[in-house]
N, C-alpha and C positions, 0 to 999 in steps of 0.2 A: 708365116701364113702363106699358103700357095694360091689360094683363090677363095672367094667369099660365097660363091653359090654352092649348092648341095643337092644331092639326089634324095634326101630324106624330107626336107622342107618342114621342119618341126614348128608348129605354132608357138609363138612367143620366144623363138630362138634368140639368145642374147647377142649373137652375131648378125641377126636379121637376115640370115641366109635365104629364107623363102622370098625375100624382096630383092635380092641381089641379081643384077644382070650377069650372065655368064662371062667371066673374064679371068684369064690366067696371068699371074705374075710371070715375067719372062725369066728364063733360066739365068740369063746374064745379071738381071737385077737381084735374083736370089743369091747367086754366087758372090756378087759384090757385097751384099749385106753380111753374109756369113764370114767372108774373109775379113771384113772390117771388124766384126765381133772378135775374131780370133786375134786381131792386132791389139784390141783393147783388153781382152781377158785371156789369160793363159789357160783357163779352165772354166767350164760351165758344168755344174753338177748334173743338171737334167735339161734335156732339149726335146721338145715335141714338135714334130712337123704336122701342122694342122691346117684347117680351113675354117669355113666351108668343109667340103669333103675333099681331102687331098688326093684320094685315089682317082679323082676325075682328071687330075693334072697329067698331061702326056709325058712330062719329064720327071715324074716323082722318083723313079729309080736313080736318076742322075742327082737329084737333090739329096737323096740319102747318102750317096758317095761323097758329095761336096761337104756335107755336114760332118760326116765321120772323119774325112781328111783334115778338116779344120779343128775338130775336137776329138782326138783319138780316145780319150778316156771318159767322155760324157755318157750318161745314161740316155740313150737315144731311142725314141719311139715315134711311130706314125699314129696320130690320133684319128680314129676312123669309126664310122658306123658299120663298116665291113660288109655291107650288103652286096657290093660289086664282087667281092671274093667268092660269094656263094655260087656264081656261075661255073667256076672251076673248069673253064674252057681253054686254059692256056694263056689267056690275055695277060695275066699277072705273074706268069712263071719267071720272067726276067726280074721283076721287082722282088719276088720272094727269094730268088737266088741272091740278089744284091743285099737284101736285108740280112739273110743268114750269114753271108760272107763279111758283112760290116757290123755285126753284132747290134742289129736294130730290130726291135720288136714292135708289136702293135699294142696300142691302148684302145680298147674297144668299148664304145658306149652301148649299154644294153637297152636300146630301144626295143619295143615289143617285137618287131619283125625279125630282128637278129636273135633276140632272146629265145624265141620259139624254135630257132634252127641252130642253136649254139653247139649241139653235138656234131652236126655236119661241118660247121666251121672249124671246130676243134680238130676233127679228123683231117681236114685239108691242111691246116697249119702244122699239125704233127707230121704229116707226110712230107712236107717241105722243110721240116726242121726249123721253123720260125717260131720264136717265143712270142707270147702275148699275155696280157692280163686284162681282166674286166675292170672298167673304170669305176664301177659301182661296188664299193666294198661289201655292201649287204648281199651281193649276189642275186639281187632281185631286179626285175625290169624297171626302167624309168617310168613312173606312173604320173608324174606331174612336172611342170616347169613353173618357175617363178620369175617375176619381173618387177622392177622397182624404179625405173627412170621416169622423170617428169619433163615437161616441155620448158619449165622455168627453173632457173638456178636459185631456189628459195630455201634450200636446206643447208644446215651447218656443215661446211666442208670437212672440218676436222672430225666431227662426230660420225659422219657417214663413212669416212675413210677408216676410222677405228673399227666400225662394225663390219666392214666389207671383207669378204673372202677373195673376190675376183681381183680387186686392186692390189692385193698382196701376193697372190699366187698365179695369176694369169697374165703375166707380161707378154707383150706381143711385138714382133718385128714384121713390118709390112711396108714394102715400097720405100725403103730407106729411112723409115721412122721407127723409133722405139716408143711403145705405149705402155704405161702402167697397167692398163686394161684396154680392150678394144672398143669400149662403149663410144668414144668419140667417132671412130670410123663407122661403126654400125649405126650411129645416130645420123650420120650423113646419108646413109642408105635409106633410112626411114624418112628423112626430109625429102629426098628426091622422089621416093615412091608415092608418098601421100601429099606432096606439095605443102608441107608444113615447115615451121622453123622452130628449132630449139633456141630460145631467146638468148642472144649474145654468144652463142657457141662459136660461130664463124670467127668472131673478133678475138676469141680467146683460144683458138685451136693450137697456136704455137706454145701455149702454156700447158697443153694437155698431152703433148708428144714432143720428142726430141729428134732433131735431124741427126741420124746416126753418123753421118759423114761430115759433121761440123768438126773441122780440124782443131778447134779450140777446146773441145771436150776430151776428157780422159775417162777411164773406166770408173773411177771413184765418183765422178760427178754424175755419170749415167745411173749408177746404182742408187745414189742419194735421191735422184729424181724419181726413179721407179718405186722407191719405198716411201715417198712423200705424197700427201694429198695434192690434188690438182683441182682446178675449177670444175672439172667433170664431176667430181664428187658432190658438188652442190645440186646437181640434177637428180641425184639418187635419193630415195627416201625409203629406208628399210623399215621405218615405223608403219608405212602404208603398203608394204610388200604384198603383192597379189599372187595367188597360186591358181594355175589353170591345169586342167587335165591334159596329159600329153596326147597330142593328135597331130596329124599332118595337115597342112593347108597349102593351097596354091597361091601364086601371086595375085590372082584375080579375086580370091576369096578372103585374103588377109585383110584385117581391119586395124586401124591405128590403135584402138584400145587393146589389141592383142600384144602390143609392145610398149605402150606408154600408160602410166597411171594417171587417171583423172579423178578428182573429187566428184562426188555424186552430182550429176546434172551438168558438170563442166563440159562434157563432150559437145553439148548443144551450144 
Protein backbone atom coordinates (compact mmCIF):
# COMPACT_ATOMS: atom_id res chain seq x y z
CA UNK A 1 0.00 0.00 0.00
CA UNK A 2 1.39 3.36 -1.07
CA UNK A 3 -0.90 5.74 0.83
CA UNK A 4 -4.28 5.61 2.52
CA UNK A 5 -5.96 8.76 1.19
CA UNK A 6 -7.80 8.81 -2.12
CA UNK A 7 -9.24 11.24 -4.64
CA UNK A 8 -12.50 9.32 -4.92
CA UNK A 9 -13.56 9.32 -1.24
CA UNK A 10 -16.13 6.54 -1.43
CA UNK A 11 -18.64 6.39 1.39
CA UNK A 12 -18.12 3.25 3.53
CA UNK A 13 -14.71 2.51 1.94
CA UNK A 14 -13.21 -0.53 3.68
CA UNK A 15 -9.85 1.26 3.85
CA UNK A 16 -11.54 4.33 5.39
CA UNK A 17 -9.80 6.45 2.76
CA UNK A 18 -12.25 9.40 3.02
CA UNK A 19 -11.10 9.81 6.64
CA UNK A 20 -7.37 9.41 6.07
CA UNK A 21 -4.98 12.33 6.30
CA UNK A 22 -2.79 12.78 3.20
CA UNK A 23 0.39 10.82 3.87
CA UNK A 24 2.71 8.89 1.56
CA UNK A 25 4.83 5.92 2.49
CA UNK A 26 8.47 6.73 1.76
CA UNK A 27 10.14 5.11 -1.22
CA UNK A 28 12.82 3.77 1.14
CA UNK A 29 10.23 2.10 3.34
CA UNK A 30 8.47 0.58 0.34
CA UNK A 31 11.72 -0.75 -1.11
CA UNK A 32 12.78 -2.20 2.24
CA UNK A 33 9.49 -4.10 2.53
CA UNK A 34 9.58 -5.41 -1.04
CA UNK A 35 13.17 -6.56 -0.75
CA UNK A 36 12.36 -8.32 2.52
CA UNK A 37 9.48 -10.10 0.81
CA UNK A 38 11.81 -11.23 -1.96
CA UNK A 39 14.16 -12.69 0.66
CA UNK A 40 11.32 -14.66 2.23
CA UNK A 41 9.54 -15.77 -0.96
CA UNK A 42 11.19 -16.69 -4.24
CA UNK A 43 7.90 -16.04 -6.05
CA UNK A 44 4.57 -14.30 -5.46
CA UNK A 45 1.78 -15.22 -7.87
CA UNK A 46 0.04 -11.86 -7.88
CA UNK A 47 1.00 -8.46 -6.52
CA UNK A 48 -1.16 -5.35 -6.54
CA UNK A 49 0.21 -1.90 -5.77
CA UNK A 50 -2.73 -0.24 -4.07
CA UNK A 51 -3.90 2.51 -1.75
CA UNK A 52 -5.92 4.64 -1.13
CA UNK A 53 -5.23 5.83 -4.62
CA UNK A 54 -1.67 4.87 -5.64
CA UNK A 55 -1.56 7.28 -8.60
CA UNK A 56 -1.40 10.10 -6.04
CA UNK A 57 2.01 8.88 -4.89
CA UNK A 58 4.84 10.88 -6.50
CA UNK A 59 7.10 7.80 -6.64
CA UNK A 60 4.61 5.32 -8.10
CA UNK A 61 6.74 4.70 -11.23
CA UNK A 62 9.76 3.85 -9.08
CA UNK A 63 7.62 1.53 -6.98
CA UNK A 64 6.64 -0.40 -10.10
CA UNK A 65 10.33 -0.81 -11.00
CA UNK A 66 11.24 -1.93 -7.47
CA UNK A 67 8.47 -4.51 -7.39
CA UNK A 68 9.23 -5.95 -10.81
CA UNK A 69 12.95 -6.22 -10.01
CA UNK A 70 12.16 -8.11 -6.81
CA UNK A 71 9.59 -10.40 -8.46
CA UNK A 72 10.40 -10.86 -12.17
CA UNK A 73 7.60 -13.35 -12.85
CA UNK A 74 4.75 -12.09 -10.66
CA UNK A 75 1.44 -10.90 -12.08
CA UNK A 76 1.86 -7.19 -11.34
CA UNK A 77 -0.86 -4.53 -11.36
CA UNK A 78 -1.57 -1.06 -10.03
CA UNK A 79 -5.05 -1.01 -8.48
CA UNK A 80 -6.66 2.34 -9.24
CA UNK A 81 -9.86 4.26 -9.85
CA UNK A 82 -8.01 5.69 -12.92
CA UNK A 83 -9.64 9.12 -12.68
CA UNK A 84 -6.28 10.92 -12.78
CA UNK A 85 -5.37 9.20 -16.04
CA UNK A 86 -8.28 10.87 -17.82
CA UNK A 87 -6.47 14.22 -17.82
CA UNK A 88 -4.15 12.77 -20.47
CA UNK A 89 -1.87 15.78 -20.05
CA UNK A 90 1.49 13.99 -19.96
CA UNK A 91 1.68 13.84 -16.17
CA UNK A 92 1.66 10.02 -16.21
CA UNK A 93 3.60 9.38 -19.41
CA UNK A 94 6.65 8.22 -17.46
CA UNK A 95 4.55 5.87 -15.34
CA UNK A 96 2.82 4.43 -18.40
CA UNK A 97 6.19 3.85 -20.09
CA UNK A 98 7.55 2.16 -16.97
CA UNK A 99 4.47 -0.03 -16.67
CA UNK A 100 4.69 -1.15 -20.29
CA UNK A 101 8.42 -1.88 -19.99
CA UNK A 102 7.94 -3.77 -16.72
CA UNK A 103 4.89 -5.81 -17.73
CA UNK A 104 2.64 -4.10 -15.22
CA UNK A 105 -1.03 -3.41 -15.91
CA UNK A 106 -3.90 -1.60 -14.25
CA UNK A 107 -6.70 -3.15 -12.22
CA UNK A 108 -9.42 -0.54 -12.55
CA UNK A 109 -12.38 -0.25 -10.18
CA UNK A 110 -15.46 0.73 -12.16
CA UNK A 111 -16.94 3.46 -10.03
CA UNK A 112 -19.54 5.44 -11.92
CA UNK A 113 -17.28 8.40 -12.85
CA UNK A 114 -14.78 6.13 -14.63
CA UNK A 115 -17.42 3.76 -15.97
CA UNK A 116 -19.06 6.62 -17.85
CA UNK A 117 -15.70 7.48 -19.50
CA UNK A 118 -14.27 3.99 -19.96
CA UNK A 119 -14.03 4.42 -23.76
CA UNK A 120 -11.75 7.42 -23.40
CA UNK A 121 -9.65 5.63 -20.78
CA UNK A 122 -9.35 2.58 -23.02
CA UNK A 123 -8.13 4.76 -25.88
CA UNK A 124 -5.46 6.34 -23.67
CA UNK A 125 -4.15 3.02 -22.40
CA UNK A 126 -4.17 1.44 -25.85
CA UNK A 127 -2.18 4.37 -27.20
CA UNK A 128 0.47 3.82 -24.53
CA UNK A 129 0.48 0.04 -24.90
CA UNK A 130 -0.45 -0.58 -21.27
CA UNK A 131 -2.66 -3.53 -20.37
CA UNK A 132 -5.59 -3.26 -17.99
CA UNK A 133 -8.62 -5.11 -16.75
CA UNK A 134 -11.81 -4.01 -15.04
CA UNK A 135 -11.94 -5.23 -11.45
CA UNK A 136 -15.68 -5.96 -11.66
CA UNK A 137 -16.23 -9.21 -13.55
CA UNK A 138 -19.83 -8.23 -14.33
CA UNK A 139 -18.64 -5.32 -16.46
CA UNK A 140 -21.13 -3.09 -14.65
CA UNK A 141 -20.42 -0.04 -12.48
CA UNK A 142 -20.10 -0.41 -8.73
CA UNK A 143 -23.53 0.41 -7.38
CA UNK A 144 -23.12 -0.35 -3.68
CA UNK A 145 -20.64 -0.83 -0.86
CA UNK A 146 -21.02 -3.13 2.11
CA UNK A 147 -19.60 -2.92 5.59
CA UNK A 148 -19.57 -5.32 8.50
CA UNK A 149 -17.26 -4.23 11.35
CA UNK A 150 -18.38 -3.47 14.91
CA UNK A 151 -16.78 -1.56 17.77
CA UNK A 152 -16.73 -4.62 20.05
CA UNK A 153 -15.11 -8.05 19.45
CA UNK A 154 -18.28 -10.01 20.21
CA UNK A 155 -18.40 -12.33 17.18
CA UNK A 156 -17.01 -15.83 16.67
CA UNK A 157 -13.51 -15.39 15.23
CA UNK A 158 -13.39 -18.73 13.39
CA UNK A 159 -16.87 -18.37 11.93
CA UNK A 160 -16.28 -14.84 10.63
CA UNK A 161 -12.94 -15.84 9.12
CA UNK A 162 -14.58 -18.77 7.33
CA UNK A 163 -17.18 -16.41 5.81
CA UNK A 164 -14.79 -13.61 4.90
CA UNK A 165 -13.43 -12.94 1.40
CA UNK A 166 -11.21 -10.02 2.41
CA UNK A 167 -9.23 -11.94 5.02
CA UNK A 168 -8.38 -14.68 2.53
CA UNK A 169 -7.63 -12.65 -0.60
CA UNK A 170 -6.73 -9.08 0.40
CA UNK A 171 -3.48 -9.40 2.34
CA UNK A 172 -1.63 -6.11 2.71
CA UNK A 173 1.89 -4.85 3.33
CA UNK A 174 2.15 -1.41 4.90
CA UNK A 175 4.98 0.32 6.75
CA UNK A 176 6.83 -2.87 7.60
CA UNK A 177 3.84 -4.96 8.62
CA UNK A 178 1.98 -7.81 6.94
CA UNK A 179 -1.82 -7.84 7.45
CA UNK A 180 -4.25 -10.66 6.61
CA UNK A 181 -6.55 -7.76 5.75
CA UNK A 182 -6.19 -4.04 6.36
CA UNK A 183 -9.18 -3.65 8.69
CA UNK A 184 -6.90 -3.16 11.74
CA UNK A 185 -5.17 -0.24 10.00
CA UNK A 186 -8.36 1.34 8.70
CA UNK A 187 -9.98 0.89 12.13
CA UNK A 188 -7.19 3.03 13.59
CA UNK A 189 -8.13 5.73 11.06
CA UNK A 190 -11.78 5.49 12.13
CA UNK A 191 -10.78 5.74 15.80
CA UNK A 192 -8.73 8.87 15.20
CA UNK A 193 -11.28 10.66 13.02
CA UNK A 194 -14.36 10.01 15.15
CA UNK A 195 -12.60 9.87 18.54
CA UNK A 196 -13.96 6.42 19.31
CA UNK A 197 -12.35 3.15 20.39
CA UNK A 198 -12.63 -0.36 19.06
CA UNK A 199 -12.77 -2.22 22.35
CA UNK A 200 -9.47 -3.99 23.06
CA UNK A 201 -8.04 -3.49 19.57
CA UNK A 202 -4.95 -1.53 20.58
CA UNK A 203 -3.99 -4.22 23.10
CA UNK A 204 -4.32 -6.94 20.44
CA UNK A 205 -2.82 -5.14 17.44
CA UNK A 206 0.32 -7.31 17.51
CA UNK A 207 -1.93 -10.36 17.03
CA UNK A 208 -3.55 -8.80 13.97
CA UNK A 209 -0.39 -8.08 11.98
CA UNK A 210 3.19 -9.32 11.69
CA UNK A 211 6.39 -7.34 11.72
CA UNK A 212 7.75 -8.26 8.30
CA UNK A 213 11.31 -7.56 9.45
CA UNK A 214 11.23 -9.86 12.49
CA UNK A 215 14.35 -11.91 11.86
CA UNK A 216 12.84 -14.90 13.67
CA UNK A 217 10.09 -15.33 11.06
CA UNK A 218 10.32 -17.33 7.87
CA UNK A 219 8.02 -17.39 4.86
CA UNK A 220 6.06 -20.43 6.03
CA UNK A 221 5.18 -18.75 9.33
CA UNK A 222 4.04 -15.61 7.54
CA UNK A 223 1.80 -17.57 5.15
CA UNK A 224 0.30 -19.53 8.04
CA UNK A 225 -0.45 -16.29 9.87
CA UNK A 226 -2.03 -14.66 6.80
CA UNK A 227 -4.29 -17.65 6.26
CA UNK A 228 -5.46 -17.94 9.88
CA UNK A 229 -8.13 -16.06 11.86
CA UNK A 230 -6.92 -13.18 14.02
CA UNK A 231 -8.67 -11.19 16.79
CA UNK A 232 -9.72 -8.68 14.10
CA UNK A 233 -12.19 -11.27 12.84
CA UNK A 234 -14.15 -10.93 16.09
CA UNK A 235 -15.05 -7.34 15.16
CA UNK A 236 -16.65 -8.47 11.90
CA UNK A 237 -20.25 -9.63 11.67
CA UNK A 238 -21.31 -10.83 8.23
CA UNK A 239 -24.70 -11.87 9.61
CA UNK A 240 -25.46 -8.16 10.10
CA UNK A 241 -23.71 -6.94 6.95
CA UNK A 242 -25.05 -3.59 5.75
CA UNK A 243 -25.26 -2.38 2.18
CA UNK A 244 -25.19 1.27 1.16
CA UNK A 245 -25.56 2.93 -2.21
CA UNK A 246 -22.21 3.93 -3.69
CA UNK A 247 -21.57 7.63 -3.38
CA UNK A 248 -18.73 9.95 -2.54
CA UNK A 249 -18.40 11.78 0.75
CA UNK A 250 -16.05 14.31 2.29
CA UNK A 251 -14.18 14.00 5.58
CA UNK A 252 -16.49 16.62 7.00
CA UNK A 253 -19.69 14.83 5.98
CA UNK A 254 -18.64 11.27 6.85
CA UNK A 255 -20.47 9.59 9.72
CA UNK A 256 -19.36 6.80 12.03
CA UNK A 257 -22.37 4.70 11.00
CA UNK A 258 -21.07 4.79 7.42
CA UNK A 259 -18.20 2.54 8.51
CA UNK A 260 -19.37 0.68 11.63
CA UNK A 261 -22.40 -1.54 12.25
CA UNK A 262 -24.65 -0.63 15.16
CA UNK A 263 -27.68 -2.49 16.39
CA UNK A 264 -30.84 -0.41 16.22
CA UNK A 265 -30.66 2.46 18.71
CA UNK A 266 -27.08 1.66 19.70
CA UNK A 267 -25.65 4.81 18.06
CA UNK A 268 -27.31 6.84 20.74
